[in-house]
C-alpha positions as CSV (number, residue, x, y, z in Angstrom):
1,M,97.2,106.6,93.1
2,K,93.9,104.7,93.0
3,A,92.9,101.7,95.1
4,V,91.1,98.7,93.7
5,I,89.7,96.3,96.3
6,L,88.9,92.9,94.9
7,A,85.7,91.8,96.6
8,A,83.8,89.7,93.9
9,G,84.4,86.3,95.5
10,Y,81.5,84.2,96.9
11,G,83.1,83.0,100.1
12,T,82.0,79.5,99.6
13,R,84.3,77.9,102.2
14,L,83.2,80.4,104.9
15,Q,79.5,80.0,104.1
16,R,79.9,76.2,104.2
17,D,81.5,76.5,107.7
18,V,78.7,78.8,108.9
19,A,76.0,76.5,107.6
20,A,77.7,73.5,109.3
21,D,78.2,75.2,112.7
22,S,75.8,73.7,115.1
23,S,76.3,76.2,117.9
24,G,74.3,78.9,116.1
25,R,76.9,81.6,117.3
26,F,77.7,82.5,113.7
27,A,74.3,82.3,112.0
28,H,74.2,86.1,111.6
29,L,77.1,85.7,109.1
30,A,75.1,83.6,106.6
31,G,74.9,85.4,103.3
32,T,77.4,88.1,104.2
33,A,80.2,88.8,101.8
34,K,83.6,88.3,103.4
35,P,84.8,91.9,103.0
36,L,81.6,93.0,104.9
37,L,82.0,90.6,107.8
38,P,82.0,92.4,111.2
39,V,85.5,92.6,112.5
40,G,86.0,94.3,115.8
41,R,83.7,97.4,115.7
42,G,82.8,97.4,112.0
43,A,83.0,95.8,108.6
44,L,86.4,94.4,107.6
45,L,86.5,96.6,104.6
46,S,85.8,99.7,106.7
47,L,89.2,99.2,108.3
48,W,90.8,99.6,104.9
49,V,88.8,102.6,103.9
50,R,89.6,104.5,107.1
51,A,93.3,103.7,106.9
52,L,93.6,104.6,103.2
53,T,91.7,107.8,103.9
54,A,93.8,108.7,106.9
55,A,97.1,107.9,105.2
56,R,96.1,110.0,102.1
57,C,97.9,107.5,99.8
58,V,95.0,107.2,97.3
59,D,92.5,109.7,96.0
60,C,89.7,107.2,95.2
61,I,88.8,103.7,96.3
62,H,87.1,101.4,93.8
63,V,85.5,98.1,95.1
64,V,84.7,95.4,92.6
65,T,82.0,93.0,93.7
66,N,79.4,90.6,92.1
67,A,75.8,91.0,91.3
68,V,74.7,88.9,94.3
69,Y,76.3,91.2,96.9
70,H,76.1,94.5,94.9
71,A,73.2,96.0,96.8
72,A,74.9,95.2,100.2
73,F,78.1,96.9,99.1
74,E,76.3,99.9,97.8
75,E,74.5,100.2,101.2
76,W,77.9,99.9,103.0
77,A,79.6,102.5,100.6
78,S,76.9,105.1,101.2
79,H,78.7,105.9,104.5
80,F,81.8,107.0,102.7
81,T,82.4,109.8,100.2
82,N,85.5,108.3,98.4
83,V,84.3,104.8,97.6
84,K,82.8,103.6,94.3
85,I,81.3,100.2,93.8
86,L,81.4,98.2,90.5
87,S,79.6,94.9,89.9
88,D,81.2,92.3,87.7
89,Q,77.6,91.1,86.8
90,T,78.3,87.5,87.8
91,T,75.8,85.5,89.9
92,S,77.7,82.4,91.0
93,N,81.1,81.1,92.0
94,E,81.1,78.9,88.9
95,G,80.6,81.9,86.6
96,R,83.1,84.2,88.3
97,L,85.4,86.3,86.1
98,G,88.4,85.8,88.3
99,A,90.4,88.5,90.2
100,V,92.6,89.6,87.3
101,A,89.7,90.1,85.0
102,C,87.9,92.1,87.8
103,L,91.0,94.3,88.2
104,Q,91.0,94.9,84.4
105,L,87.3,95.7,84.6
106,A,87.9,98.4,87.2
107,V,90.8,99.9,85.2
108,K,88.6,100.1,82.1
109,H,85.3,101.1,83.7
110,F,86.9,103.9,85.8
111,N,89.4,104.9,83.1
112,I,92.3,104.5,85.5
113,E,95.6,105.9,84.1
114,D,97.3,106.2,87.5
115,H,99.3,103.9,89.7
116,V,97.0,101.3,91.3
117,L,97.0,99.8,94.8
118,V,95.3,96.4,94.6
119,I,94.0,94.9,97.8
120,G,92.3,91.6,98.5
121,G,89.0,92.3,100.2
122,D,89.4,89.4,102.7
123,T,92.9,90.4,103.9
124,L,94.1,92.5,106.9
125,F,97.6,93.0,108.3
126,K,99.2,93.0,111.7
127,E,99.6,96.2,113.6
128,D,103.2,96.9,112.4
129,F,102.0,97.4,108.8
130,S,101.9,101.1,107.6
131,L,100.4,102.4,104.4
132,K,102.6,105.5,104.6
133,K,105.8,103.4,104.8
134,V,104.8,101.2,101.8
135,K,103.9,104.3,99.8
136,E,107.3,105.9,100.6
137,R,109.0,102.7,99.5
138,F,107.0,102.7,96.2
139,N,107.9,106.4,95.6
140,E,111.6,105.6,96.1
141,L,111.4,102.8,93.5
142,Q,109.5,105.0,91.1
143,A,112.3,107.6,91.3
144,E,114.7,104.9,90.1
145,S,112.4,103.5,87.5
146,E,108.8,104.3,86.5
147,D,108.3,100.7,85.7
148,S,108.8,99.5,89.3
149,C,106.1,97.7,91.2
150,L,105.9,96.7,94.8
151,L,104.6,93.7,96.7
152,L,104.4,92.8,100.4
153,S,106.1,89.7,101.9
154,Y,106.1,88.0,105.2
155,Q,107.8,84.9,106.5
156,C,105.5,81.8,106.6
157,Q,106.1,78.5,108.2
158,E,107.8,75.7,106.3
159,E,104.7,73.6,106.1
160,E,102.7,76.6,104.7
161,T,104.6,77.1,101.5
162,S,102.1,74.9,99.6
163,K,99.3,77.3,100.6
164,Y,100.7,80.5,99.2
165,G,102.6,82.2,96.4
166,I,106.3,82.2,97.5
167,L,108.6,84.9,96.4
168,E,112.3,84.4,95.7
169,V,114.3,87.6,95.9
170,D,117.9,88.8,95.7
171,S,119.9,90.9,98.2
172,D,118.3,94.1,97.0
173,L,114.8,92.7,97.6
174,H,114.2,92.6,93.9
175,V,111.9,89.7,93.1
176,L,113.4,87.0,90.9
177,C,110.3,84.8,90.6
178,M,107.1,83.7,92.4
179,K,106.4,80.0,92.8
180,E,102.8,79.2,93.2
181,K,102.1,76.9,96.2
182,P,105.5,75.0,96.1
183,L,106.4,72.2,98.4
184,P,109.0,73.2,101.0
185,A,111.7,71.2,99.1
186,E,111.0,73.1,95.9
187,T,112.2,76.5,97.2
188,Q,114.5,77.8,99.9
189,S,112.3,80.9,100.3
190,R,109.6,81.2,103.0
191,R,108.4,84.6,101.7
192,A,104.6,84.5,101.3
193,C,103.0,87.1,99.2
194,P,99.6,88.5,100.3
195,C,97.1,90.2,97.9
196,F,98.4,93.7,98.2
197,Y,100.2,95.1,95.2
198,M,101.3,98.6,94.1
199,F,101.3,98.4,90.3
200,S,102.9,101.2,88.3
201,K,100.7,102.9,85.7
202,K,103.1,101.6,83.1
203,S,102.3,98.0,84.1
204,L,98.5,98.4,83.7
205,P,98.5,97.7,79.9
206,L,100.0,94.3,80.6
207,L,96.7,93.2,82.3
208,E,95.1,93.0,78.9
209,N,98.1,91.2,77.5
210,F,97.9,88.6,80.3
211,L,94.2,88.1,79.8
212,E,94.5,87.7,76.1
213,E,97.3,85.2,76.5
214,K,95.1,83.2,79.0
215,K,91.7,83.6,77.3
216,E,91.5,79.8,76.6
217,A,92.9,78.8,80.0
218,P,90.8,77.5,82.8
219,I,89.4,80.0,85.3
220,E,92.0,78.9,88.0
221,E,94.8,80.5,85.9
222,K,92.9,83.8,85.7
223,D,91.4,83.8,89.2
224,A,94.2,84.2,91.7
225,P,95.8,87.7,91.2
226,G,99.2,86.1,92.1
227,N,99.1,84.5,88.7
228,F,99.3,87.9,87.0
229,V,102.1,88.9,89.5
230,S,104.1,85.8,88.6
231,W,103.7,86.6,84.9
232,L,104.6,90.3,85.5
233,I,107.9,89.6,87.4
234,P,110.0,88.8,84.3
235,R,108.6,91.8,82.4
236,K,108.8,94.6,85.0
237,P,111.1,95.4,88.0
238,V,109.2,94.1,91.1
239,Y,110.4,94.6,94.7
240,I,109.1,93.6,98.1
241,H,108.4,95.4,101.3
242,E,108.6,93.2,104.4
243,I,105.8,92.9,107.0
244,S,105.3,90.6,110.0
245,G,102.1,88.8,108.9
246,R,98.5,89.0,107.9
247,F,94.9,87.8,108.5
248,D,93.4,85.9,105.6
249,V,89.7,85.3,106.2
250,G,89.1,82.2,104.3
251,N,87.0,80.0,106.6
252,L,85.3,80.2,110.0
253,P,88.3,79.5,112.2
254,S,90.4,82.2,110.5
255,Y,87.5,84.7,110.8
256,I,87.2,83.9,114.5
257,E,90.9,84.5,115.0
258,C,90.8,87.8,113.1
259,D,87.7,89.1,114.9
260,L,89.2,88.2,118.3
261,Y,92.4,90.1,117.5
262,F,90.5,93.3,116.6
263,R,88.2,93.0,119.7
264,E,90.9,92.2,122.3
265,T,94.5,92.7,121.0
266,L,94.6,95.7,118.6
267,Q,96.2,98.6,120.5
268,D,95.2,101.7,118.5
269,V,92.2,101.5,116.1
270,E,92.7,105.1,114.9
271,S,96.3,104.6,113.7
272,Y,95.9,101.0,112.5
273,M,97.5,100.4,109.1
274,V,98.0,104.2,108.6
C-alpha cells in the first residue's frame, strides 16, 4: 500500500486569522503551510510519517503540495527516507487543481498500481485511532472483495452536519450514500467522514473517469476529495471504520486547540496513531 497525503492547499482561512491576530503570538505561523505547522514537538505532518512508518502499513509516502510551498516541503522531507514530494505546479488558491486532481497526479506521476491510503494534510485523529486496526479491517474487506474500499467515520453534533460529508450506512457498516453538508433534517445520520480513505487498487482507474466527467464543472466539484468518494459509493463496495473524533486544522482557533492537545493531553507520543 502507498500513502498519498494531500497538502496542496493554500490555508487561506488560517493565514487570514494569523494576519488579523493583534496579539502577535502567532506571527511565526505566517506563510507556513498547514501540514507543516508546529503541533506539539514537531510539524503536523511529521506525526503522520512517524505513525505510518512505525505501523508498517505503507511502503512509501507521497506528499502533493503546490509550487509556493514546494521548497519548504522538500526541506522538511529531507529528514525522512520514505517520503517523496510532488508539486502540482500551481501558485495560487484561485488556480488550484483540486484534491481529486492532485490525487490523480500522484497516481500517474509515481505510477502507483497498489492500494492507496489518502490522508488530508491538515487532519489528525484522537488517541484511540490506530493505523494497524484500520489496515486489518481493510485486509478483511479485501479478502471478501478486491473492490472494497474503507472510510473513517465519527459521530458529529447535530448542528455540525452542514459542515461535513455525512455517511449513511446499513447494519453491516456498508456505506449507502454520502450527503455533502446536509441540514440536520435532511439525514438521520450523524456520521462525519474525515479525509482518510483506503482505496483499493481496482478503484484507482475511476479517478480518471470522475475527472473526465467533471472536466467542465466548477473547481468546487473537483476540489473536496469527498466529492469523489460520494461518486464512488454507488460504483464500488465502500465500508466504514468507526473512530471517536479528529482535529481539523482549518483556522486559528482549531489550530490552537490541536496544538494544546499535543502539548498537554497526548499520553504517548511514540504509539500515537500506530
